[in-house]
N, C-alpha and C positions, 0 to 999 in steps of 0.2 A: 831559737825558734825558727829562724830562716832555714837552717840546715835540716831540721826535723821535717818541715814542710817540703823542703827541696827533694828529699828522697821519695816523697809521695807524688809531688806535682810533676817532676821531670819525666818519669815514665808515663804518667797520665797524659801530659801534653805531647810527648813523643808518640804515643799510640794514636792520638787524634791527628797529628801531622802525617804519620805513616799511612793512616787510613785515607786521607784526602789526596795524597800524592799517587802517582801511577805505580803499578805493581813492580816496575823495575827499580823504583827508588825506595821501596818499603824496607827492604833488608838493610841497605846502607843507613837509612834513618834510624832503624832499630839499633844497629851497631853503634852509631854515634851517640844515641840517647843512652845506651847501656854504659858507654864509656864515661859520659858526663855524670850519670847516676853513681858510677863507681867512685868518682871523685867526691861527690856529695856524701857517699857512705863512709869514705875515709875521713872526711871532715867531721862526720857524726861521731865516729870512733874517737877522734882527737878530742872533741868537746866532752864526751862522756868521761874519758880518762882525766881530763883537766878539771871538770866541774862536778863530776859525779852524776847521780841520777837526777833527771829533771822531767818536768811534764809541761805540756802545752794544752790549753783549753781552746778547742777549735769552734766553739759555739754550740748553741742548742736553745732549748726553751725550758726555762725554769729547771726542773729536776733532771731532764734528759740532756746531759751535757756530753759533748764529744771530747774525749781526753786522749792525748797521745803521750806515751811514756818512753823516754829515752834512757835506757840503762844498759848495763853490759850485755844482757841477753838480747835485747832488741837490736843493739848496734852490731853485735857479732852476726846475727842472722840476716840483717839487712846487707851487710858486707858480703856474706856468703851467697845469698840469693842473687845479688847483682853480678858477682863473679861468675857464677854458673851460667846465668843468662848471657853474659858477654861472650863466653866461650862457645856456647851452643849456637848463638847467632852468627859468630864467625864461622863455625862449622857449617851452618846452613848456607852461608855465602859461597863456601868452597865446594860442598858436595853437589853431585849431580844425579843422585839416584833416588832422591826422596819423592820425586813426582812433581809435575807442574802444579798440581792442585795445592801443594803445601806452601810453596814459596810466596805466592802473591799476598796471602793474608797472615802468614806466620808472624811478620813484624808487628802489626798492631795488636794482635791477640796476645803475643808473648809479653809485650809491654803492659797491656792491661792486666795480665796475670801478675806481673811484677809489682804493679801498683797495689793490687789487692793483697799480695803477700806482705809487702811493706806495711800496709795498713793494719794487717793482722798482728804482725810482730810488734808494732808500736801501740796497738789498741789498749787503752786503759779503762774502757767501759764496755759493757755488753752490747749496746746498740751499735757502736762503731764496729765491734767485732762481727756482729750480724751482717752489717752492710758489706764488709770486706769478705766475709765468708761467701756471700752471694756472688760477688764479683769474681772471686777465685773459682767458684763452681761453674759459672756460666762460661768464663774464658777457658777453663780446663776442659769442660765437656765439648766445647766447640773445637778445640785443638785436637781432641782425640779423633774426630771424624775428618780431619784434613786429609786430602788425597782421595776421598771417596771410597766406595765399596760398601757392600751390604754388611759385612762383618763389623767394619768400623762404625757404621751407623748404629747397629744394634748395641755395640759396646758403649758408644758415646751416649746413646739414649738411656741405657741402664745406669751409667755413671750419673747422668743428669737427674734421673728420677730418684736415685739414692741420695744425691746431694739435696734435692728438693725436700724429701722427707726429713732429712737431717736438719735442714734450715728451718722448716716449719716447727719441728720439735724444739730447736734452740730458741726460736722467737717466742713460742708459748712459754718456755721456761723463763725467758727474760721478762716477759710480762708479769708472770707470777712473782718473781723476785722483786720487781719494781713495786708491785702492789703491797708487798709486805715491808720491804726495806725503805721504800720511798726514794730510791736512787738506783742507778745502774752502773755507777762508777765503782770499779772493783775495789779500790782502796778504801771506800766508804762502807763496804758491806760488813766488816767485822762489828759485831755487837748489835746489828739491826735484825738479823734473821732469828737467832736464838733457836728455840725448839718449836717454832711456828710450823705447823704441818704444811701449810700452803707454800711457805718459803722452802721447806725441804723438798717438796714436790717440784718446785721450780728448779732447784739445784739438780735434782735427779734428771729432769728433762734436758737441762743444759748439758749434763754429762753424757746422756745417751746420744744426743744429737752430735756431740763432738766425737764420741767413740765411733759413730757411724762414718764420720768424715775422715777419721784417722787413716784407715779403718782398722778395727780390732776384730780378731776372730771371736765369734762367728759372724760378725757384721761386714766381712771383707768380700762378700760375693761379687761385688762390682769391680774390684781392683785388678785381678789377674788379666781379664780380657782387655780392660781399658789400657793398662800399661803395656801389654803384649802387642796389641794392634795399633797403638798410637805411632805416628811417624817417628823417624829416627831422632829428630831434634826436639820432639815433644816428650818422649819417655823420660829423659833425664830430668826435665822440669817437674814431672809428676812424681817420680820415684825419689828424687833427691830433695825436693823442696815442698811440694804441695802437701804431702802426707804429714809433714812436720808442723804445718801451720796450725791445725786444729789442736795438736798436742800442746803447743805453746799457750793457746788460750786456756786449755784445761789446766795447765800448770799454774797459770796466773790466778785462775779462779780458786783452786784448792790450795795453792802454795802461798798466795798473797791475800786472797779475799777472805776465805772462810776455812782456814786450816783447822780451827777448833772443832769444826763439824765433821771432819773426816774421821770416822770411826775405824777401829782396828779391822773389823770385818770388811768394811768397804775397801780399804787400801790393800788388804790381803787378797780380796777378790780380783782387783785390778792386776795385782802381781801374778795371780794364778792364770788369768787370761793371757798375760804376757808369756808365761811358760808354755801354755798351749800353742800360742802363735809361733814361738821359737821352734818347738818340736814339730808341729804340723807343717809349718812353712818350710822348714829344712828338709823334712822327709819328702814332701811333694816336689820341691826343687830337685831333689836327688833322682826322682823318677821322670821329671818333665822331659818330653822329647824335643821341644823347640828351645832354642837358645834364650829368646826373650822371656819365655815362660819360666826358665830357671831363674832369671834375674827378677822377674815379677814376684815369684813366691819367696825369693830371698828377701825382698822388701817386706813382705808380710812377717817373716821371721825376725828381721832386724827391728821392726817396730815393736816386737814383743819385749825387747830389751828396755825400751823407753818405759813401758808399763811396769816392768820389774823394779825400776828405780823408785816407783811411787811409794810402796810400803816402807822402804828404807828412808825416803825423804820424810815420810810421816813419823818416823821414829826420831827425827831431828838430826839426821846424818848430813853433814856438810859434804862429805865425800860422795854421797848418793846424788846430791844436787849437781855437783861437778860432773860426775860420771854420766848422769842422764842427759844433761844439756850438752856436754862435750860429745856424747855419742850421736846426738841429733846432728851436730855439726860435722863430726869426723866421718859419719856415714855418707854425707852428701857428696863430697868430692870423689871418693872412689866409686860410688854407685853411678854418678854421672859419667865418669871415665869408662866404667865397665860397659855401660849401655852404648856409648859412642863407639867403643872399640869393637864390641861384638857385632854391631851393625856393619862396620867396615869389613870384618872378617866374613860375615855371612854373605855380603854382596860380592866379595872377591871370590868366594868358593861356590857361588851359585845356588845357595840354599840356606834356610834358616834353622835347620835341625842340628842337633849336637853332632850327629854322625858326619854331617857335611863339613865340619871344621877340621877334619883330619888333614894334617900336614899344612894348616893355614899359616903357621909361623914361618915356613920357608918362602911364602909368597908375600906376606905382610908382617915382617918381624916386629916393627914398632908397635902396631896395634896388638899383637899377641903379647908383647912385653908389657904393654899397658894393662892388659887383663891380669897378668901375673902380679904387677905392682899394686893394682887396685885390690886384688884378692888378699894381699898381705894385711891391708888395713881392715877389710871386712872380716877376716878371720880374727884379727886382734893380735897380730904378731908384732914384736918390736922390730924396728923403731918407727912405729906409725901412730897416728892420732887414734886409731881404733884400739890399739894396745893401751894407751894412756886412759881412754874412757873406760875400758873394761877393767883395768887395774883398779881404778877408783870404785867401780861398782862392786868388785870382789872384796876390796877392803871395807866398804860400807856394809856388805853382807855379814862379814865376820865381826866387825865392831859393834853391830846392832844385835848380834846373836841370831840372825836370820840366815844361817849357813846354807839353807836349801836354795837360795837364790844364786849363790856362788856355784853350786852344782849345775844349776840350769844354764848359767852363763858359759861354763866350760863345755857342757854338752852342746850348746848352740854353736860354739866355736868349732867343735869337732864336726858337726853337721855342715857348717859353712865350708870347712876345709874339704869335706867329701864332695859336695856338689860343684865346688869350683875346681877341684882336681879333675872332675869329668871333662870340663871345658879345656883345661890346660893339657891334659893327657891327649886329647884329640888334636889340639893346636900344634903341639910339639911332637906328636907321634909320627911314625912312618906311614906314608900313604900305602894302603893295602889295595889289593885287587877288588874291584867293585862288581856286583852282579850285572848281568847284561841289561836288566831293566832299570838299573840305576847307574848310568855311566858317571865316571869321575868328571868334574868340571874341566873344561878345556882352558888353556891359558887365556885369561881375560885381560884386555888392555886396561891399564889403570888410569888412563887420562881422564876417565869419567869421574874418578874419585881422587882428587889431588892429594899428594903426600902430606900437605900441610894439615889435613884432617887428623892424620895419625899423631902428629906432634901435639895437637890440641888435646886429644884424648890422653896422651901420655902426660901432658902438663898437669891436668887435673889429678891424675893418679899420683904424680910426684908431690903435688900439694899436700896429700895426706901424709906422705913421709916427712915433709918439712914440719907439718903440724906436730908430729911425734918427736922430732928432733929438738924443736924449740917450742915446747908447750907453755912456758911461763907467761909470755905476753897474753895469750888467749885466756889462760887461767886467771890472770890479774883482771882482765876485762870482764870476764863472767862474774867475778866477785863483786863488781860495782852494782849495788842495788839488789843483790841476792837476798831473798827473804830469810835465809838462815844465817846471815852475817857474813863475815869475811871468809875468803877461800883459804883453806890450809893446803899447802903444797906437799905436805908429807915428806 
């Protein structure tokens, strides 16, 4: 119990401490808190491996009970999110191009975001999930506007309004489910809703609210601008972590709470939305002129793979569960690495368009190499975590007789290879003559961006390779408490 509460309380207390200290101490406090939370996350993984799935009741009034669930899924995601925040906070301490408006408040806001994410990953009831969704929404929207500027303010406001609509929808759905079932604890929902129309309406509202938070095409209107305009050390948190949190709640509701109510039409619809996201996101990324736009639309496409796993999970495929959850984890490390690396390259080359990256590898080879290594996992090439995840999804598609999802997965991988090849071709290409009105960037002193930042970006990318080379420990962990039983390693 102490460890479960520790991964929640440590970042929350650290956020409060960072907020009351002076601006110069906030990032060191955030870094130290992230390191301590990482220790707690490792202890949580140890406890889950040793004792299996467990739950903690954190209080409530009669039927509305706060429940935290420690299983393989939540432990893996807590460890992942803490690792990504630790690296991005270290990056924020080293970099000097993010703007003075980012650094003073990044520490407390990022720790508040981490506390909210951990609460979501551990949430075993709808009310706790709602509170944590609100915390993530407020902290995330506030972090988008760090550094100021009209564009960021508009993007952050749109993000917050979308999250507000989603939260209200989720809360109304929670109230309707509670009215019918008499409980909001997810594990207690089976058998309580049945064919009750109000209960089904509540589930529908819960689902729509979560799909807006993920977000799923066509509900993604707020994501590209927010992820593109967010400061350098904020974008990795949004694209690698925040977008997964709502999907985890969705997975718990339909995978653990009311799987018997998931009709074939419903799960096939979610899968179809996933295919649309993969194709539309990939094609848009292929045409995007700005580097971070490419990565933002890539996130839209990669989220589609999560939805494509749903109809296969609905068919009882253990491989689909493995592939979907593993993709959520395997996508995070290379996506965070990619965002940090392209920010370094764009700063070095004096512009954030794809064209400006021409010849960037000669000036910042480690960052360019990090882009290439991260791309291997995002495409799904061996030996990476992305390959293992997509392999399980393809196997699930074939074993359940739903071969069309395998076709979409392969098509998505080809699109990913195409838009990442745009970046790599520019980075490793030969610098060509520039028009008179667009001079090539002059040599820029790199003392403003310390070389340690390149190492941090590369370390995250290499983590995706390690995940692919040694997947068994993670697969074993994800099997603990999985709703479909033990994990088959194939």
